[in-house]
C-alpha positions in Angstrom: -73.0 -16.3 59.8 -69.2 -15.6 60.0 -67.7 -12.5 61.7 -66.3 -11.3 58.5 -69.6 -11.3 56.8 -71.4 -9.1 59.3 -68.3 -6.9 60.3 -69.2 -4.2 57.7 -72.8 -4.0 59.1 -71.8 -3.3 62.6 -72.7 0.4 63.3 -70.4 1.0 66.2 -67.6 -1.4 65.6 -65.0 1.1 66.4 -61.3 -0.3 66.5 -62.3 -4.0 67.2 -60.8 -6.3 64.7 -62.0 -9.7 65.8 -64.8 -11.5 67.7 -62.4 -12.5 70.3 -61.6 -8.9 71.1 -65.3 -8.0 71.3 -66.1 -10.8 73.8 -63.0 -10.0 75.9 -64.3 -6.3 76.2 -67.6 -7.7 77.6 -69.5 -6.9 74.4 -71.9 -8.8 72.3 -73.1 -8.4 68.8 -76.8 -7.6 68.4 -78.8 -7.9 65.1 -81.5 -5.2 64.4 -84.0 -6.7 62.0 -85.5 -3.3 61.2 -82.6 -2.1 59.1 -80.6 -5.2 58.9 -77.7 -3.7 60.9 -75.6 -5.0 63.8 -74.5 -3.3 67.0 -72.1 -3.9 69.9 -73.8 -3.6 73.3 -72.5 -4.5 76.7 -73.3 -8.0 77.7 -74.7 -6.8 81.0 -77.5 -5.0 79.2 -78.8 -8.0 77.3 -81.1 -10.4 78.8 -82.7 -13.6 77.2 -86.5 -13.1 76.4 -89.0 -15.7 75.5 -91.0 -14.3 72.6 -93.0 -17.5 71.7 -94.0 -20.6 73.6 -92.7 -22.5 70.6 -89.2 -21.6 71.5 -89.3 -23.7 74.7 -89.6 -27.3 73.9 -89.0 -28.6 77.4 -90.2 -27.8 80.8 -86.8 -26.3 81.7 -86.2 -23.1 79.9 -82.8 -23.5 78.2 -80.7 -20.5 76.9 -79.8 -22.3 73.7 -83.4 -22.5 72.6 -84.1 -18.8 73.0 -83.6 -16.7 69.7 -83.9 -13.2 71.2 -82.4 -10.9 73.8 -83.9 -7.7 75.2 -82.1 -4.5 76.0 -82.4 -4.1 79.7 -80.7 -1.0 80.9 -81.6 1.0 84.1 -78.7 3.6 83.9 -78.8 7.2 83.0 -77.1 8.7 80.0 -74.5 10.1 82.3 -73.8 6.8 83.9 -73.5 5.3 80.4 -70.9 7.7 79.1 -68.3 6.0 76.9 -70.4 2.7 76.5 -71.7 1.2 73.4 -75.1 1.1 74.9 -75.3 4.9 74.9 -74.4 4.9 71.2 -77.3 2.5 70.6 -79.8 4.7 72.6 -78.7 7.8 70.6 -79.2 6.0 67.5 -82.7 5.0 68.6 -83.5 8.7 69.3 -82.5 9.6 65.8 -85.1 7.1 64.7 -87.8 8.7 66.9 -88.2 5.8 69.2 -88.2 7.9 72.3 -91.4 9.7 71.0 -93.4 6.6 70.6 -96.4 6.2 73.1 -94.9 3.3 74.8 -91.6 5.1 75.5 -92.4 8.8 76.0 -94.0 8.4 79.4 -90.9 6.7 80.9 -88.4 8.7 82.8 -85.7 7.0 80.7 -87.5 5.9 77.5 -85.1 3.0 77.0 -85.6 1.6 80.5 -88.2 -1.2 80.6 -88.1 -1.2 84.3 -86.8 -3.8 86.7 -88.2 -7.1 86.1 -88.0 -10.0 88.5 -87.4 -13.2 86.7 -90.2 -15.7 87.7 -89.3 -19.3 88.3 -92.6 -20.6 86.8 -94.1 -19.5 83.5 -97.3 -20.5 81.7 -99.0 -19.9 78.4 -102.0 -17.4 77.9 -103.0 -19.4 74.8 -103.3 -23.2 74.8 -103.6 -25.5 71.8 -103.0 -29.3 72.3 -99.8 -28.9 74.4 -100.2 -28.2 78.2 -96.9 -27.1 79.8 -95.8 -24.9 82.8 -92.1 -23.9 82.5 -89.3 -23.9 85.1 -87.5 -20.7 84.4 -84.1 -19.5 85.8 -82.9 -17.2 83.2 -85.4 -15.3 81.0 -87.9 -12.4 81.0 -91.0 -13.1 79.0 -93.0 -11.3 76.4 -96.6 -10.7 76.0 -97.7 -14.3 75.2 -96.8 -15.7 78.6 -97.4 -15.2 82.3 -94.9 -14.9 85.0 -96.1 -16.9 88.0 -95.2 -15.7 91.5 -96.2 -17.9 94.5 -97.8 -16.0 97.4 -96.0 -18.1 100.0 -92.7 -17.8 98.0 -90.0 -20.1 99.8 -92.5 -22.1 101.7 -92.7 -24.9 99.1 -90.1 -26.5 96.9 -90.5 -25.1 93.4 -89.6 -28.3 91.7 -92.4 -29.9 93.5 -94.9 -27.2 92.4 -93.7 -27.5 88.9 -94.2 -31.2 88.9 -97.7 -30.7 90.2 -98.6 -28.1 87.6 -97.2 -30.4 84.8 -99.2 -33.4 86.1 -102.1 -34.5 83.9 -104.6 -33.2 86.5 -103.7 -29.7 85.6 -104.9 -29.8 82.0 -108.1 -31.3 83.3 -108.8 -28.2 85.5 -107.8 -25.9 82.7 -109.8 -27.6 80.0 -113.0 -27.6 82.2 -112.5 -23.9 83.1 -111.0 -21.9 80.3 -112.8 -20.8 77.1 -112.0 -21.8 73.5 -112.7 -18.4 71.9 -109.5 -18.0 70.0 -108.9 -19.2 66.4 -108.7 -22.9 65.7 -110.1 -23.8 69.2 -107.2 -22.4 71.1 -108.0 -21.7 74.8 -107.8 -18.3 76.1 -106.3 -18.7 79.4 -106.8 -15.6 81.5 -104.6 -14.4 84.6 -107.3 -15.0 87.0 -107.9 -18.4 85.6 -104.3 -19.2 86.2 -104.4 -18.1 89.6 -107.3 -20.4 90.3 -105.8 -23.6 89.1 -105.9 -26.3 91.8 -102.5 -27.4 93.0 -101.5 -30.6 94.9 -98.7 -29.5 97.3 -96.1 -32.4 97.2 -94.1 -32.2 100.5 -91.7 -35.2 99.5 -91.0 -36.9 96.3 -90.9 -40.7 96.2 -88.8 -43.3 94.3 -89.9 -41.8 91.0 -87.6 -38.8 91.7 -85.1 -40.3 89.2 -87.3 -39.2 86.4 -87.4 -35.8 87.4 -84.4 -34.5 85.3 -85.6 -36.5 82.2 -89.0 -35.0 82.5 -87.6 -31.4 82.9 -85.2 -31.7 80.0 -87.0 -33.6 77.3 -89.5 -32.0 74.7 -93.1 -31.9 75.9 -95.2 -33.3 73.0 -99.0 -32.8 72.5 -101.3 -34.0 75.2 -102.3 -37.0 72.9 -98.7 -38.1 72.7 -98.0 -37.5 76.3 -101.0 -39.7 77.3 -100.4 -42.3 74.6 -103.5 -41.7 72.6 -104.2 -41.7 68.8 -106.3 -38.4 68.3 -107.7 -39.8 65.1 -109.4 -42.7 66.9 -112.2 -42.7 69.7 -110.3 -41.9 73.0 -112.5 -44.3 75.1 -111.7 -47.2 72.8 -108.0 -46.9 73.6 -106.1 -47.9 76.8 -104.1 -44.9 78.2 -100.3 -45.4 77.7 -98.7 -42.3 79.0 -94.9 -41.7 78.5 -92.9 -43.5 81.3 -91.6 -40.4 83.0 -95.0 -38.6 82.8 -96.7 -41.7 84.4 -94.1 -41.9 87.1 -94.6 -38.3 88.0 -98.4 -38.5 87.6 -98.4 -41.4 90.1 -96.8 -39.1 92.6 -99.8 -36.8 92.5 -102.3 -39.5 92.0 -100.9 -41.4 94.9 -101.1 -38.2 97.1 -104.9 -38.0 96.3 -105.5 -41.8 96.7 -106.9 -42.2 93.2 -107.7 -45.8 92.1 -106.4 -47.2 88.9 -109.7 -46.6 87.2 -109.8 -43.1 88.4 -106.3 -42.5 87.0 -107.5 -43.8 83.5 -110.5 -41.6 83.8 -108.3 -38.5 84.2 -106.3 -39.5 81.1 -109.5 -40.2 79.0 -111.2 -37.1 80.0 -108.3 -34.9 79.4 -107.7 -36.2 75.9 -111.4 -36.1 75.1 -111.8 -32.5 76.2 -108.9 -31.4 74.0 -110.0 -33.4 71.1 -113.6 -32.2 71.4 -112.3 -28.5 71.5 -110.2 -28.8 68.5 -112.8 -30.7 66.4 -115.5 -28.3 67.3 -113.4 -25.4 66.1 -112.9 -27.2 62.7 -116.6 -27.8 62.3 -117.5 -24.1 62.6 
């Protein structure tokens, strides 16, 4: 949408005449869906937020994939004097937002608290796509978990994320979690996430060249990732994982000393568990 089209809807536009002026002043235009209005707010108070796992296609969380920003302001009204953020807060009070149960108990009703951005994120509801995200930019909403390592800094985070995104992790999750949500979706609880087995990779091997590709490409359903046709019996098919997945799986499998047959068994079992879970839900 062009600036000329939204300009009349910007509640606190003031004397700004162009988008260039707005950006130069350190401001951004924010859309409020509730009343179809637009506001100017200081860029420093706007943080990317992941509202849905569907927004993040790849393991690496990318800003261009995120649709929303959250208002994150820890300053008092006195400290905000003269800002566009204060105008937005005052508007919120006229709507009665400060009296809502989630806001009224806060010292500053607009302050969501200081949130540490976690470098690893996982889903709380799993369908046929297993993915753990590498995050450097965003806070998360209610459908995802922040993951913090107890021994933070002791291990390389990229190695941890490789391990979590190996095909062993879906095996552990499928065996331990419960499919008690609609359409066979796994309900993955916090304590279950904390109990996932992890292979600590101290050193990457020659397959390291696949790392960036694996982190940046779209992660598909587990069937596509492992090279299976979900409409055919899994055991009658030869596993054919995507090249970068196989290369990274092999790092983990090599560390565990798995034979070729054992590696195939991991692929078959993971695909069967997911397929059986989803088909069982359809038959109920």
